[in-house]
C-alpha positions in Angstrom: 120.1 91.3 117.8 121.0 89.1 121.0 118.6 91.3 123.2 115.3 90.8 121.0 116.2 87.0 120.8 116.3 86.7 124.7 113.3 88.6 125.5 111.4 86.9 122.7 112.6 83.7 124.5 111.1 85.1 127.7 107.5 86.3 125.7 107.0 82.7 124.6 107.9 80.5 128.0 105.2 83.1 129.0 102.9 82.1 126.5 103.4 77.4 126.0 100.9 77.7 123.2 103.7 79.8 120.2 106.8 76.7 121.9 103.7 74.0 121.0 102.9 75.1 117.5 104.1 77.0 114.9 101.7 79.8 115.8 100.9 82.4 113.2 97.4 83.6 113.5 97.0 85.8 116.1 94.4 87.5 113.9 92.2 84.9 114.6 92.9 84.4 118.2 96.0 85.4 120.0 97.5 82.8 122.5 96.3 83.5 126.2 99.7 84.5 128.8 100.0 82.5 131.2 99.4 85.9 133.5 95.2 86.5 131.7 95.1 82.3 132.6 95.7 83.6 136.3 93.4 85.6 136.4 90.6 83.8 135.3 91.4 81.1 137.2 91.7 82.9 140.6 88.0 85.0 139.5 86.8 81.8 139.3 88.0 80.0 142.0 86.4 83.0 143.9 83.7 82.5 142.3 83.9 79.3 143.3 84.0 79.7 147.4 82.2 82.7 147.9 79.2 82.1 145.1 78.3 85.4 143.0 76.4 87.4 144.8 78.4 88.0 148.3 78.6 91.9 149.0 82.1 92.3 148.3 81.0 90.9 144.4 79.7 93.9 142.9 82.7 96.5 144.3 85.4 94.1 143.0 83.0 93.6 139.8 83.2 97.9 139.4 87.3 97.7 140.6 87.9 95.4 137.3 85.9 96.8 135.3 87.2 99.4 135.6 91.0 97.7 135.6 89.8 96.6 132.1 88.5 99.9 130.7 91.7 102.0 131.5 93.8 99.6 130.2 91.9 100.4 126.7 92.8 103.8 127.1 96.0 103.7 128.1 95.8 101.5 124.6 94.4 103.6 122.6 95.5 106.8 123.7 91.9 108.2 125.8 90.3 108.8 128.5 88.5 105.8 130.1 85.4 108.0 130.4 85.2 107.2 126.5 85.5 103.8 127.1 83.1 100.2 127.0 83.6 97.2 127.4 82.2 94.8 124.7 82.4 90.7 123.9 84.1 91.2 120.6 84.9 93.8 118.3 80.8 93.1 117.0 79.3 94.4 119.4 81.1 98.2 119.2 80.2 98.1 115.4 76.4 97.8 115.8 76.6 100.0 118.8 77.7 103.3 116.2 75.3 101.7 113.6 72.5 101.6 115.0 73.1 104.5 117.3 71.5 107.0 114.9 67.6 107.8 113.6 68.3 106.2 110.8 65.5 107.3 107.5 64.8 105.9 104.2 67.7 107.7 101.6 70.4 108.3 104.3 73.6 106.8 103.0 76.4 105.1 104.1 80.0 104.6 102.6 81.7 101.8 104.0 84.2 99.9 101.1 84.8 96.6 100.3 88.0 95.3 102.5 85.0 94.9 105.4 84.8 91.9 107.5 81.4 90.4 107.9 81.5 92.4 111.8 81.2 95.4 109.9 79.4 94.6 107.4 76.6 93.2 109.1 75.3 96.1 110.6 75.6 98.0 107.6 73.8 95.7 105.9 71.3 95.3 108.8 70.1 98.8 108.6 69.9 98.9 104.9 67.6 95.9 104.7 65.6 98.0 107.8 65.2 101.5 107.3 65.9 101.6 103.9 69.8 103.1 104.4 71.4 103.2 101.1 74.8 101.9 101.1 77.4 103.1 99.1 80.8 100.3 98.4 84.5 102.1 97.3 86.3 99.8 95.5 90.1 99.3 97.3 91.8 96.6 95.8 94.1 96.0 97.7 94.4 99.2 99.6 97.6 100.6 98.2 96.1 102.8 96.7 94.1 106.7 97.5 91.6 105.2 99.7 90.6 108.4 100.8 90.1 109.8 97.3 87.9 106.9 96.9 85.8 107.2 100.0 85.7 111.0 99.1 84.0 110.6 95.8 81.5 108.6 97.3 80.1 111.2 100.0 76.8 113.0 99.1 74.6 115.3 101.4 72.8 112.4 102.4 76.1 110.4 103.5 75.7 110.7 107.6 78.8 108.0 108.8 81.6 106.4 106.9 82.6 102.7 108.2 85.8 100.9 107.5 88.6 99.2 108.8 92.1 101.0 110.2 93.5 97.6 109.2 92.2 95.2 107.0 91.4 91.8 107.4 91.8 90.0 104.1 95.4 91.7 102.7 96.4 93.5 106.0 96.4 96.5 104.1 96.6 99.6 106.0 94.5 102.3 105.6 94.7 106.3 105.7 92.3 106.6 108.5 93.8 110.7 109.8 92.9 111.3 106.1 89.2 110.2 105.9 88.9 111.3 109.2 89.4 114.8 108.4 87.8 114.6 104.7 84.1 113.5 106.6 84.4 115.1 109.5 84.4 118.5 107.0 81.0 117.7 106.5 80.1 116.7 109.8 80.1 112.6 108.8 80.7 110.5 111.6 83.4 107.9 111.7 83.5 103.9 112.8 86.3 102.2 112.8 86.5 98.4 112.7 90.0 98.0 114.6 90.7 94.6 115.2 93.0 93.9 113.4 94.7 97.1 114.3 94.4 97.1 118.3 97.9 95.7 119.3 98.9 95.0 116.0 100.2 98.7 115.2 100.5 102.1 116.8 96.6 103.9 117.8 95.9 107.1 119.0 92.1 108.0 118.6 92.3 111.2 119.9 94.9 112.5 117.8 92.9 110.5 114.7 89.8 112.3 115.5 87.8 108.8 114.9 84.4 109.5 116.7 84.1 105.6 117.5 86.8 102.7 117.6 85.9 98.8 118.3 88.1 96.4 119.3 88.3 92.3 120.2 90.0 91.5 123.5 91.2 88.1 121.7 93.3 88.9 118.7 96.9 91.2 119.3 95.8 91.6 122.8 96.0 88.2 123.7 93.2 88.5 125.8 90.6 85.5 126.6 87.2 85.0 124.2 84.1 86.7 123.8 86.0 90.3 126.0 86.7 93.5 123.3 86.4 97.3 123.8 84.9 100.6 122.4 86.6 103.5 122.2 83.4 106.7 121.4 84.3 109.9 121.7 82.4 112.8 123.5 80.8 114.0 120.3 79.7 110.6 119.1 78.2 110.5 122.7 75.8 113.3 122.0 74.6 111.9 118.9 74.0 108.3 118.9 71.5 106.7 120.9 71.6 103.2 122.9 70.9 100.3 120.7 71.4 98.2 123.5 69.9 99.4 126.9 70.0 97.6 131.0 71.3 98.3 134.8 74.4 99.4 134.0 73.4 101.9 131.4 71.8 104.2 133.7 72.9 106.7 136.0 71.7 105.8 139.4 68.5 106.7 139.7 68.1 107.8 136.1 65.0 105.3 135.8 61.5 106.6 135.9 59.1 103.8 135.4 56.1 105.7 135.4 56.8 107.8 132.6 58.7 106.1 131.0 62.4 107.9 131.4 65.9 107.1 131.6 68.7 108.9 132.3 71.9 107.5 130.8 75.1 107.4 131.7 77.5 110.5 130.6 79.9 108.2 129.9 80.8 105.0 127.7 79.9 102.5 130.2 76.2 103.8 128.5 76.8 101.4 125.9 77.2 98.7 129.0 73.6 96.8 129.5 74.4 94.3 132.5 76.2 91.4 133.5 79.6 90.0 132.6 81.7 87.2 132.6 84.0 88.8 135.8 86.7 85.9 134.7 87.3 86.7 131.6 87.3 90.9 132.4 89.5 89.9 135.1 91.7 88.1 132.0 90.9 90.9 129.6 92.8 93.4 132.2 95.6 90.7 132.9 96.3 90.2 129.4 96.5 93.7 128.2 98.9 95.2 131.6 101.3 92.4 130.8 101.7 93.2 127.2 101.7 97.2 128.4 104.5 96.2 131.3 106.5 93.3 130.7 106.2 93.8 126.7 106.3 97.1 125.7 103.8 98.2 123.6 105.6 99.9 121.3 108.8 97.0 121.4 106.1 94.9 120.3 104.9 96.9 117.3 108.4 97.5 116.3 108.4 93.0 116.5 105.6 93.2 114.7 106.3 95.0 112.0 109.9 93.5 111.5 108.0 90.3 111.7 105.9 91.4 108.6 108.1 92.6 106.3 110.4 89.0 107.1 107.6 87.3 105.5 107.1 89.3 103.5 110.0 89.1 102.1 110.4 85.1 102.5 107.5 84.1 101.0 108.4 85.9 97.9 110.8 85.0 96.7 109.0 81.5 96.7 108.1 80.3 93.4 104.2 79.9 93.0 103.5 82.5 95.7 101.9 85.8 95.1 101.7 87.9 97.9 98.8 90.2 98.1 99.3 92.7 100.9 101.0 96.1 99.7 104.7 95.7 101.1 104.5 99.9 102.1 101.0 99.9 103.4 101.3 96.5 106.1 102.2 95.8 109.3 102.0 91.5 111.0 98.8 91.0 108.8 100.7 89.3 105.1 98.2 87.4 102.4 99.2 85.0 100.0 97.7 82.6 97.2 99.8 79.7 96.6 99.8 78.1 92.4 98.0 75.0 91.9 96.6 75.1 95.7 93.1 76.7 97.1 93.2 78.6 100.7 91.7 75.8 102.1 93.1 73.0 101.8 97.2 74.9 102.1 95.8 75.8 105.4 94.7 72.1 106.4 98.4 70.5 104.4 99.9 73.3 107.5 97.9 72.0 110.1 99.5 68.7 109.5 103.2 70.1 110.0 101.8 72.1 113.1 101.9 75.3 111.3 98.5 77.7 111.8 97.5 80.2 109.8 94.2 81.0 108.2 92.0 81.0 105.1 90.4 84.0 103.8 87.0 84.1 100.8 87.7 87.1 100.1 89.5 87.8 97.9 90.4 84.3 98.6 93.8 83.3 99.9 96.0 82.6 103.4 96.4 84.6 105.6 99.6 84.5 108.4 99.2 87.1 111.2 103.4 87.1 112.9 102.7 88.5 116.8 105.4 90.1 119.0 105.8 86.4 120.5 106.8 84.3 116.7 110.6 84.3 115.5 111.9 84.1 112.1 112.9 80.6 112.9 108.2 80.5 113.0 108.6 82.0 109.7 111.7 79.7 108.0 109.4 76.4 109.4 106.5 78.1 107.2 108.5 78.8 103.7 109.6 75.9 104.6 106.7 73.8 104.8 104.6 75.4 101.7 107.7 74.7 99.3 107.8 71.0 100.4 104.0 71.5 99.5 104.5 72.4 96.2 106.6 70.4 95.3 104.8 67.2 96.4 101.6 68.3 93.9 
């Protein structure tokens, strides 16, 4: 315990926001580490001093983007050739869902636990192409998820779209089971990894997923406007490009007279053009810092410990109902408090310098405990909720 406390203290020194506030909302925005800010500042100073068109600029851009891809590949257990950089999870979900040539009557199976970043692309192809959407009702995510999805698959199903870790109840879904049953029928699986990347171990190769979209700004504590998507070799063979630009094309891959284009052989084909290079530099720096200084395996254990501590502490409070299934969770804990609606609770906690958020479906409050948190943060949250309840 002494060793853990010492390490957490070092981590907190490197993330100023978590010492200024009781920061329990990594599931929305993770706190930036100093190394990420320093990397972004250095890149911005280069741009200020030299402009963005000096001869060294293009090789430097290629290098930094590749560093970011390689860091994401280490995180997800894959080859960097299968990683494309994006602006957020939603980009990756759109690339997956919009990548098929949908026909009227084709079907997508999804769940009622999905974030709008996953739901939106699904409903978009339903509206544009006459695709039928079948929705698995999962409750809090603690039941037989694979069976609920299996019962909806038909010969017209072409894709399953679901989260790895749900944004609302914090349930970790049995992704490997779902992938196995979908692939037996030749169905692609696109995964929203917004709450899983950086909070639980993820090996996309072992899971066998086709597409796995992640953000940079949540559990990976990178800048806003950064993210990535994993696309398997098999999926690259069948997914069309949704957005195409200079960065998508192989060298000499555009023939303007005949209207011919040749995409890059790697997942870079899903990258369209210019990027915010300081943000990419910050993304790469944050990922490297977590991998080298914090350690992914340590971070996963710490997040799980704090999640369990929060679950237990909240469940002991009178009037509090914890929604997150305890045997299928990580660091997201969702709950309700009698006689107070979630947005009001969030506001009252903020007045006490405690940051969580509310969720619209199901209506609840949600904390997300990062590797930088400590038990005292949870205790302060629980104490504040008890005080707010006494005031009602």
